[in-house]
C-alpha positions as CSV (number, residue, x, y, z in Angstrom):
1,M,68.3,-7.8,-15.0
2,I,65.8,-10.5,-14.1
3,D,64.1,-12.5,-17.2
4,F,60.6,-12.9,-16.4
5,T,59.8,-15.2,-19.4
6,K,61.7,-18.1,-18.0
7,V,59.3,-17.7,-14.6
8,K,57.3,-21.1,-14.1
9,L,53.4,-21.0,-14.3
10,S,50.8,-23.5,-13.0
11,S,47.2,-23.8,-13.5
12,L,44.8,-21.8,-11.2
13,K,42.8,-25.3,-11.2
14,S,45.4,-27.2,-9.7
15,R,46.8,-25.2,-7.1
16,K,45.6,-25.8,-3.6
17,N,43.3,-23.2,-2.1
18,K,42.2,-22.1,1.4
19,V,38.8,-20.1,0.5
20,F,36.0,-21.9,-1.6
21,S,32.8,-20.1,-2.5
22,K,30.7,-22.6,-1.0
23,D,31.9,-21.2,2.3
24,F,30.4,-17.8,1.6
25,S,28.1,-16.0,3.3
26,L,24.1,-16.5,2.1
27,P,23.0,-12.9,2.4
28,D,19.4,-13.8,1.8
29,S,19.2,-17.0,4.3
30,D,17.1,-16.8,7.3
31,S,19.7,-18.3,9.3
32,L,22.2,-16.3,10.8
33,G,24.7,-19.4,11.0
34,E,24.6,-19.6,7.1
35,M,25.1,-15.6,6.7
36,I,28.4,-16.2,8.8
37,P,30.8,-17.6,6.2
38,G,33.0,-20.7,7.0
39,I,36.0,-18.8,6.9
40,L,38.3,-18.0,9.4
41,A,37.0,-16.8,12.7
42,G,33.6,-17.9,11.4
43,K,34.8,-21.5,10.5
44,D,35.8,-21.5,14.1
45,L,32.6,-20.2,16.0
46,K,30.9,-23.2,14.1
47,E,33.0,-25.6,14.9
48,L,32.9,-24.6,18.6
49,K,29.1,-24.4,18.1
50,E,29.1,-28.5,17.3
51,V,31.8,-29.0,20.0
52,L,29.4,-27.6,22.3
53,R,26.6,-29.4,21.5
54,R,28.4,-32.5,21.6
55,A,29.5,-32.1,25.0
56,R,25.9,-31.1,26.1
57,K,24.5,-34.4,24.5
58,A,27.2,-36.3,26.6
59,K,26.6,-34.7,29.6
60,S,30.3,-33.7,29.4
61,P,31.7,-30.8,31.9
62,I,31.1,-27.6,30.1
63,L,33.2,-24.9,32.3
64,W,32.9,-21.3,31.8
65,M,35.2,-18.8,33.3
66,V,34.0,-15.2,33.0
67,G,35.2,-11.8,33.7
68,A,33.1,-9.4,35.9
69,H,32.7,-7.4,32.7
70,V,30.7,-10.0,31.3
71,V,27.9,-9.6,34.0
72,K,28.1,-5.9,34.0
73,C,27.7,-5.5,30.5
74,G,24.1,-6.9,30.5
75,L,24.9,-10.8,29.4
76,G,23.4,-12.4,33.1
77,P,20.3,-13.1,31.4
78,L,22.0,-15.0,28.6
79,L,24.3,-17.1,31.1
80,I,21.2,-18.2,33.0
81,R,19.3,-19.4,30.1
82,L,22.6,-21.2,29.0
83,M,22.7,-23.1,32.3
84,E,19.1,-23.7,32.4
85,E,19.9,-25.6,28.8
86,R,22.9,-27.6,30.3
87,Y,25.3,-25.4,28.2
88,I,27.0,-24.5,31.5
89,T,27.9,-27.3,34.0
90,H,30.3,-25.1,36.2
91,L,30.4,-21.1,36.5
92,A,33.5,-20.1,37.7
93,T,34.1,-15.9,38.2
94,N,36.6,-13.5,39.6
95,G,35.9,-11.7,42.6
96,A,34.4,-8.7,41.3
97,A,31.6,-10.6,39.2
98,P,29.7,-11.4,42.7
99,I,29.7,-7.7,43.5
100,H,28.0,-6.6,40.1
101,D,25.6,-9.6,40.3
102,L,24.5,-8.8,44.3
103,E,24.1,-4.9,43.3
104,I,21.7,-6.2,40.1
105,A,20.0,-8.5,42.2
106,L,19.2,-5.7,45.2
107,I,18.7,-2.7,42.9
108,G,18.9,-3.6,39.5
109,E,21.6,-1.5,38.8
110,T,25.4,-1.7,38.7
111,S,28.7,-0.2,37.6
112,E,29.7,3.0,39.8
113,D,31.5,6.0,37.9
114,V,35.1,4.9,39.0
115,E,36.8,7.9,37.3
116,S,34.4,10.5,39.4
117,G,35.0,8.5,42.5
118,I,38.4,8.0,42.4
119,R,39.0,11.9,43.1
120,D,37.6,11.8,46.5
121,G,38.2,8.2,47.7
122,S,34.5,7.5,47.2
123,F,34.7,4.6,44.7
124,G,33.9,1.1,46.2
125,M,32.6,2.6,49.3
126,A,28.7,1.7,48.9
127,K,27.8,0.5,52.2
128,E,25.0,-2.0,51.4
129,T,27.4,-3.8,49.1
130,G,30.2,-4.0,51.3
131,E,27.8,-5.1,54.4
132,I,26.1,-7.8,52.6
133,I,28.9,-9.5,50.7
134,N,31.3,-9.5,53.8
135,Q,28.8,-10.6,55.9
136,L,28.3,-13.7,53.8
137,I,31.8,-14.2,53.9
138,N,32.2,-13.9,57.5
139,S,29.6,-16.4,58.1
140,H,30.8,-19.6,59.6
141,H,29.5,-22.3,57.1
142,E,31.9,-24.6,55.1
143,R,30.7,-23.3,51.6
144,G,32.7,-21.7,49.0
145,L,32.4,-18.1,47.9
146,G,30.1,-19.2,45.0
147,E,27.8,-21.0,46.8
148,S,27.4,-18.5,49.7
149,F,26.7,-15.8,47.2
150,G,24.1,-17.9,45.1
151,K,22.0,-19.2,48.0
152,A,22.2,-16.0,49.9
153,I,20.5,-14.3,46.9
154,L,18.2,-17.3,46.2
155,E,16.9,-17.4,49.7
156,G,17.1,-13.6,50.8
157,H,15.0,-10.7,50.0
158,F,16.2,-9.6,46.7
159,P,13.8,-8.0,44.3
160,H,15.5,-9.0,41.0
161,K,17.1,-11.9,42.1
162,S,15.7,-13.8,38.8
163,Q,18.6,-11.8,36.9
164,S,21.5,-12.6,39.3
165,V,23.6,-15.1,37.7
166,F,24.7,-16.8,41.1
167,A,21.1,-17.6,42.1
168,Q,20.0,-18.7,38.9
169,A,23.4,-21.3,39.1
170,I,22.1,-22.9,42.6
171,R,18.6,-22.8,41.3
172,N,19.7,-24.9,38.2
173,N,22.4,-27.2,40.2
174,V,25.3,-25.6,38.7
175,T,28.3,-25.4,40.3
176,V,29.2,-21.8,40.7
177,T,32.8,-20.6,42.4
178,V,34.7,-17.6,43.1
179,H,38.4,-17.0,42.7
180,S,39.3,-13.9,44.4
181,A,42.8,-11.9,45.1
182,I,43.5,-9.9,47.8
183,G,43.9,-6.5,47.0
184,T,41.4,-6.5,43.6
185,E,37.8,-6.2,45.1
186,I,36.2,-3.0,46.7
187,I,34.7,-5.1,49.7
188,Q,38.4,-5.7,50.7
189,M,38.6,-1.6,51.7
190,H,35.6,-1.9,53.8
191,P,35.9,-2.1,57.9
192,S,33.9,-5.3,57.9
193,Y,36.0,-7.4,55.4
194,D,37.7,-10.4,56.9
195,C,40.7,-11.7,54.9
196,A,41.2,-14.8,56.4
197,Q,37.5,-15.7,55.9
198,Q,37.8,-14.7,52.3
199,S,40.8,-16.7,51.8
200,R,39.3,-19.8,53.4
201,K,36.3,-19.9,51.4
202,T,37.8,-19.1,47.8
203,Y,40.6,-21.7,48.8
204,A,37.3,-24.0,49.3
205,D,36.3,-23.0,45.5
206,F,39.7,-23.7,44.3
207,Q,39.0,-27.3,45.3
208,K,35.9,-27.4,43.6
209,M,37.7,-26.1,40.3
210,I,40.0,-28.6,40.4
211,E,37.7,-31.4,40.8
212,T,35.8,-29.9,37.5
213,V,39.0,-29.6,35.8
214,G,40.3,-33.4,36.9
215,S,37.0,-34.7,35.4
216,L,37.4,-32.8,31.9
217,N,37.5,-35.6,29.0
218,D,37.8,-35.7,24.9
219,K,34.3,-34.5,25.0
220,S,34.6,-31.4,27.4
221,V,34.3,-27.6,26.8
222,V,36.4,-25.0,28.6
223,L,35.5,-21.1,27.8
224,N,37.6,-18.1,29.2
225,I,35.3,-15.1,28.5
226,G,36.5,-11.9,29.7
227,S,39.2,-12.8,32.2
228,G,42.9,-11.6,31.4
229,V,44.7,-12.8,34.3
230,I,43.0,-14.5,37.3
231,L,40.9,-17.3,35.9
232,P,43.5,-18.4,33.3
233,E,46.0,-18.8,36.0
234,V,43.7,-20.7,38.3
235,F,42.4,-23.0,35.3
236,L,46.3,-23.6,34.7
237,R,47.2,-24.5,38.2
238,S,43.9,-26.6,38.6
239,L,45.1,-28.3,35.3
240,N,48.7,-29.3,36.5
241,I,47.3,-30.4,40.1
242,S,44.7,-32.9,38.4
243,R,47.5,-34.5,36.0
244,N,50.0,-34.5,38.9
245,L,47.2,-36.6,41.0
246,G,46.8,-39.1,37.7
247,M,43.6,-37.6,36.4
248,K,43.3,-38.0,32.8
249,A,42.1,-34.4,32.0
250,F,43.4,-34.4,28.3
251,G,41.9,-34.0,24.7
252,F,39.0,-31.6,25.7
253,T,38.1,-27.8,23.8
254,T,39.1,-24.8,24.6
255,A,38.1,-21.0,23.6
256,V,38.7,-17.7,24.9
257,F,36.5,-14.8,24.2
258,D,38.2,-11.3,24.4
259,M,38.0,-8.0,23.5
260,E,41.8,-8.3,22.4
261,R,44.4,-11.2,22.3
262,L,46.2,-11.3,25.4
263,F,48.9,-13.4,26.7
264,R,47.6,-15.6,29.4
265,P,44.7,-16.4,28.1
266,Y,46.2,-17.3,25.0
267,E,48.7,-19.6,26.7
268,N,46.9,-20.8,29.8
269,V,43.7,-21.8,27.9
270,K,44.1,-22.0,24.3
271,H,47.4,-23.6,24.1
272,R,49.2,-24.9,26.8
273,P,46.4,-27.2,28.0
274,T,45.6,-28.9,24.5
275,Q,49.4,-29.1,23.4
276,D,48.8,-33.0,23.7
277,G,45.3,-33.4,22.2
278,G,42.5,-31.2,21.7
279,K,41.9,-27.9,20.3
280,G,42.1,-24.6,21.2
281,F,40.2,-21.1,19.8
282,Y,40.6,-17.7,20.4
283,F,37.6,-15.0,19.4
284,V,38.5,-11.2,19.3
285,G,35.6,-8.9,19.8
286,Q,33.2,-7.0,22.3
287,H,31.2,-9.7,24.8
288,E,28.0,-7.7,24.3
289,L,28.2,-8.6,20.7
290,M,30.2,-12.0,20.9
291,I,28.1,-13.9,23.4
292,P,24.7,-13.3,21.8
293,L,25.8,-14.3,18.8
294,L,27.2,-17.7,20.4
295,Y,24.1,-18.3,22.0
296,W,22.1,-17.6,19.1
297,L,24.0,-20.4,17.2
298,L,23.6,-22.8,20.4
299,L,19.7,-22.1,21.3
300,R,18.0,-20.7,18.1
301,E,19.7,-22.5,15.2
302,G,20.5,-25.8,13.9
303,E,19.1,-29.5,14.8
304,Q,17.3,-30.1,18.4
305,I,19.5,-32.2,20.4
306,D,17.9,-35.0,22.1
307,E,17.4,-35.1,25.7
């Protein structure tokens, strides 16, 4: 039998603890930040807020990589305001994001019923979407995809262009890039599609991404929001090329926001890029809840940043 009378005990007061009451939520506070406990993910989110504030004040690159779901679930107005306030200096998206953005700018609606459309092959076959986007892709100017979409919406007849993330990126002089993959976008099923032209222009955007990533420093921030594969892969290759060419892209902060913990965002954004300096965060939750929370902490609370 084990003799528990011989167990060694120590004082609670001398024990090293990880949770302190000073970090608890303050339920009667008028500040949302004070209602978030400074523990675990709450502590991380508050730290990320401060890192973003420092990056903005230092005019350091702040790269946001966003999947299409972020646009189509109604967060575009928040992204636009964050661009206006210089909390985003480069907005990178996958190829589906400009599709939703253009439809919003054109008719104020997007996101079709895929389950219904896939039954008869009508999914992705909206005439206007394919024709407009592919016409922009097929034009012969030398802009990348992001700049092409943004300028076209900003300068064209789009009744809801004020809600277009791409148009407002151009208006606010924010770099905007689109990183497409063949076989993943509805416009590639349309007869007007030109694969060579899209490949050329998304490659131009890849070069812009490398320029931004190569300029990252110890005050910079990279966020990946809702892209499980494409943008984490593009980012890692951009970082590798930058370092291969001697650019000192080290020491920056990264953060992933997604609805579940995924391999590529964890490895290619949070872990691998910061293993030799910097810090990575990972936040799990619905985008339509987490991004407004981050927005509020940045723009509605805390000490004002000197211009």
